[in-house]
N, C-alpha and C positions, 0 to 999 in steps of 0.2 A: 337419458341415452346412456347405455351400457359401455364401458370403456374397452378398447381392443386389447387381447393380450400380448405381451411380448415374453415369448419363452426363450429361456436361457438353456445353454448346453448342460450336459451333467458335471455336477460339482462346482459350477460356476457361481452358484448363490452363497458360498461360504464367505466371501468377503462383505456381501451385504448383511449377512446375518450377523457378521461381527460388528457392524455400525458403519462400513462404508456407503457412500450414496452414490457412487459411479457405476455404469455398466457400458463396458467397452463394445465396440462393435464386434470385435472377434470371439465374445462370450455369447452372443446370441446365436439361438438355434434357427439359422436362415432358412431351413426347409420349413419349419413349422410356422417362424415368423420372418417372411421376407421384408428387409428393411425398406425397399422401394415401396412398399404398401403402407408406409408412414409417412405423414407430413410434418414439416419442422415444427415444434412447440406442441404437437398432439399430445395429450396425456393418456396413459397405457396404464393397464396392470401388468406388473413385472411378475412372471412365474416361474418357479424354480423347475427344473426338469421333470419332477414327480408331480408336477400339476398344481403345486401347493403356491398361493399367492403370497408375494414378498412386501407388497405395497404399491402405491400410485407413483409414477414417475413422469416427466415429460420426456419427448424424445426429439432428437435431431439425427436423421438417418444419414446425414452428410458428414457427421463429426466422429472423429476417433471417440470421445466420450459421447455416446450416442444416447444415452439415458442418465438421468438424475433423480434421484429418488426424492419425493416431496413428502410422501406420508407413508407409514407403517401399516396403515389400515389399506385394504383393497377396496374401499368404498370411499374412501375420503380425498377428494379432488382438492387441487389447489385453487382456491377462489377467494373473493375478496374477504369472505368471513374467516378463513384460515389465514391469510394474510394479517387481517388485523389482529388476530389472536398470537401470531409469530411475533409481529411487531411489538406487541405489548410485552411479550416474555423479553425481547432483546432490549426494550427500553428500561425494564425494572432492572437489569445487570448494569446497565450505564449509570442510571439514577442512584445506583450503590456504590458506582466508582467515582462519580463527578459530581461537583457541588454546581456546575455552571454547563448549560445547554449546548456545548460544544465538543462533538465527538463523532467517531464512526458508529452509526446507530445500528446499521444491519451489515455484517460482515459475511455475506454469501453462505456457503455451506456451512461453515461454524456456526450460524444462527438459524441453521436449518430451512435457509431459503436460498437453494443453489442460483448462483447466477445473478444475484441482486446484490448491488453495494447502496447504501444510503449514508450520506453525510450530513450532519446536522449543524447549522450554524444559526444558533437560536431558532427563530421561528421560519427560517428559510431552510430549505432542504435541497441537496443535490444528489439526484438519482443515476445510478448507472445499471442498464438492463443488458447483461454482457452475453446472453444466450437466447437461442431462439425462443426457449420455452418461457423464458421472462419476457421477451419481447411481446409475445402473444398475449400476456397479461398485463400490458402496459396500464392499461384503463383502469384495471383493477387495483394495480400498485397504487396509482394515483389517488383513487378513491379510498383506499385503506389509509393512506397517510393523512388524507384530509379528515378522514373520520377519527383517528385517533387524536391529532394534533390541532386541526383547523388552521395550517400555516400560513403566513403571508405570502408564500411564495414555494413553487416547486420547479426546479430545473432540470432537464433531462439532459446529461453530459455523456450521451451515447457515441463517443468518438474514441472509445480504446481499442487497442489493436487486436484484443481477444474477438471482437465481433466479426471481424473478417473471417476468421477461423469458422463461425458459425454460419457464415454466407449471409451475415447482416449488413445492412449499409450505415454509414456513419453520419451522426447528425446531432445537432446541440439545438435544444428546443426549450423554452418556459413554457410550461403547460398550465400553471395556476398563479395567479396574482401578478404583480409587477415586480420585477427584479432590479435593484439598484446597481450600480457599477461596480461597488465594493461593498462587503459586508465587515462588520467589525467583530472579531472575535477576542476572547482573552485565554491565554495559556500560560501556564507558569508564572503568574503573576507579571505578564507582559501582553500589552494590547497589539493587534494586528490587523490592518485592513487587507482584505482578501479579495482577487478578483474572481468572481465564479465563473463568468463567462468566457473570460480569455487566459485565464490561469491553467497552469499543469494539472491534469488528472481531473479531480473535483474542485480545485483551487487551492486545496490545502494539504499537507500531509500529517495527519494525526497520529501515524503508527510510530513516529519517533518521540513523542510527546515525553515519556519517562527519561528517555537519552538525553534530550535537551536539558530536563531539569537536573540531570547528574552533572552535565558540563556546567550548567550555572554554579553548582556548588564549588566549582574548581575555578571560577573566572575572575574572582575578585583580586582588581589590581594586576591582570595579566594581560599581554598583548595578544590578541588572538585572530587568526587568519580563517575565515569561513570560504571554502572551497565549493562550488556549484552552490552558491548561496539560494539560489532563488529569490524569494522576497524577504530574507532575511531571519527565518526561523530559528537557526542557530545563533547567527550573529549577534542580531538585535537582543536576543534573550540573553546573551552572555553580557551585552553592554548593560541591560537593565540590572544585571546582577553583579554589576560593579567592575567588568573589564576596563583597563585603562584606554585601550584602543581596539578597534574592529576593524578589520579590512576584509571586503567582501568581494569574492570573485564571482562573476558569471558573464555567459556569453549574450545574454539578454538585455538590452538598454531599457526595456520595459520593465523587467524584473528587478533592476537595480533602480529605477526610479521608484518603485514600492520599497525597497530597502529604505530609501532616503525619506519615503512617507511615514514608515513605519518607525524608524528611528526619531523622527521629529514627533510622532504621536507618543512616544514614550520619554520624550525630553533628553535624548540622549545623541541629538545629532552631532554635536561636537567631538563624540569619540566613535563615529563611525563613517567609515568611507566605501567606496565601491571601485572595482578594477574591471572594465568590459572587455572581454577576450576569451578565447580558448584557455581553458583550465591549464593545459599543460604548457602552453606558451607563456601565460601569466607567472606560473610557478617558476619555469626557468628564468624569466625575466627579474623576478624577485631575489633569485640565488645570485644571478649577475651583480644586482645592486647590494649584494651582502645583507639583505634583509635577515631578522631572526624574529621569531615569535615564541611565545611561551607555550601557547597551545594552537594545534593545526588541526582543523576539521575537514574530514573530505567525505562528502555524501554525494557520490555520483548517481546519474541514473543507471538504469540495469545495463552493464557491459555484457551481460549473458542472458539474453532473453530466450534462447532455444538452446537445447543441450548440443547441439552442434556447433555453437557459437563460443564453447567452453574455453577451447585452446587461446583463441585470439582474445576473449575478454579476461581471462586469468591474467595474460600478459599486461592487458591494460590495468588492472589492479596494481599488478607489481610495480610497474613504472610510476602511477600515479601515488602510491603510498611510498616510495623510495623517495620521490621528487618531493614529497610533503616533510618527510624526516629531515631532509637536507635543509629545509627551512626552520628546523627547531634548535633553541638554544641548548646549552649543555645539558640540561635537566628539564627537558620538554615533555608536553603530553601531546600524543595522537590520538584523534578520535577518527577512526576507520569504520564507515558504514557501507553496507551493501544492502539493497534491495533486489539482488538477484537470487531467485530460488535454486538456481542450477550451481551456486558458488556455495559449496559447504563451508561452514564455520570453521572447521579445522583447517581447510585450505587458505582461508583468509588470514588465519593465525599464523600458517608457515609462511605466508607471504611477506607479514610483517617481520617475523623473525629473519627470514633472508634478508630482508633490506635493511634492518638494524645491523647485521653482521656484515654486510656488504660495505656499511659506512663506518665499521669498527666500534659500533656501539652496542649497547645492551638494551634489551627489551624486557619490561614487566607489566604484564597485564594484569591492569587493577580493576577492571571491571568490564563485565561481558553484559551487554544489553539486548534486547530483543524488541519486537513490536508490543505495543501498549495494550492493555487488558480490554480495550475496545475494538481489538483485532484478536479475538481468542482463538486459539489453535484448535482444530478438531483432530482428536488423538489418532484418527484412522486416516486423516487425509494430509500427507506430510506437505502438500503443496499450499497448505493454509499457513506455513510456518516458514516465513520468506525474509524477515528482517535479520541481519547481523550488525552489532554495533560492538567492536572491542576499542577499548579505551586502555591505551598504553603508554608507560613511562619510558621514553628513549634517554638513556643516561650514559655517559661515558666516566667509566670506572678505571 
């Protein structure tokens, strides 16, 4: 069956020709291609205004990003065969980078599979189908992973907020094999038990792998505070690298139970403790108790999920980082991370500088991290570059 054409307005093909994969609804020639004529997830041939084909995309007429290119060929649909091919290409990069099978296998547009995220936990795979186009290919995605890996289990974690923007329901569903309560991974010479069904996102955050390794190189003999600790990715790793004491703060009792389990798994229980509560309240209480730390790590959830949240979110980042600095010793290290795409790196840097001067201290940025290489950045899609991590020395001179 021949694919229907999606015609663009004049000159709107330039971005696609330069490598971008998205078509916005206001770029479509709605007279020649009424969006209401298409159904969510349908595959179409994108046509320049002069009638030349640009490739195949899937479409969602109800979304601002109404089409996402999946092939530069006008005849190559996204099907199980192409999914297998693209997954193998993504795998070849990860196997070049890592010696153990724990990583983000597919990172959406950056791996030329828009809307698809796959995290690998050994022989278990967690999949997010974040767009109508990928949801329509649910069975093909599962079959492709089964063909390439013969996995022991596949879990669909289709409960991300982005699905609502695509008009999709939220659900979590094992679709292949039997899924254990937790799965064990290894990262930076540290072992973790990860709750795939009940954990945040896909269960683990591979994106900060390299930044956590950098903190490990600074942790030996230090007292470390891990704020928004989740299940101990930063804190337990610091302990295995020789930190003298680690305090983890999280609002979730379940997450702190996993911190305890992961500390025990690595034989560092005697040096890791948890504090349950709101991060801002916990930081205030620690300051009232005149506690001091050599390293403070703040890796909060996204305070700026949408552009309109920027003002309120920036203020939250400012308050958080200043409170963290107040708990640092005279020559301490602040690790400030953000997963908010809408928070520019320069703005985060400026907030840290303002906070240090407010406390009459000086800041030296000694490291600038970003997401790990299993989260490659698409050069034309700035949204794929979202992680910021600034490691700064906060010192009194």
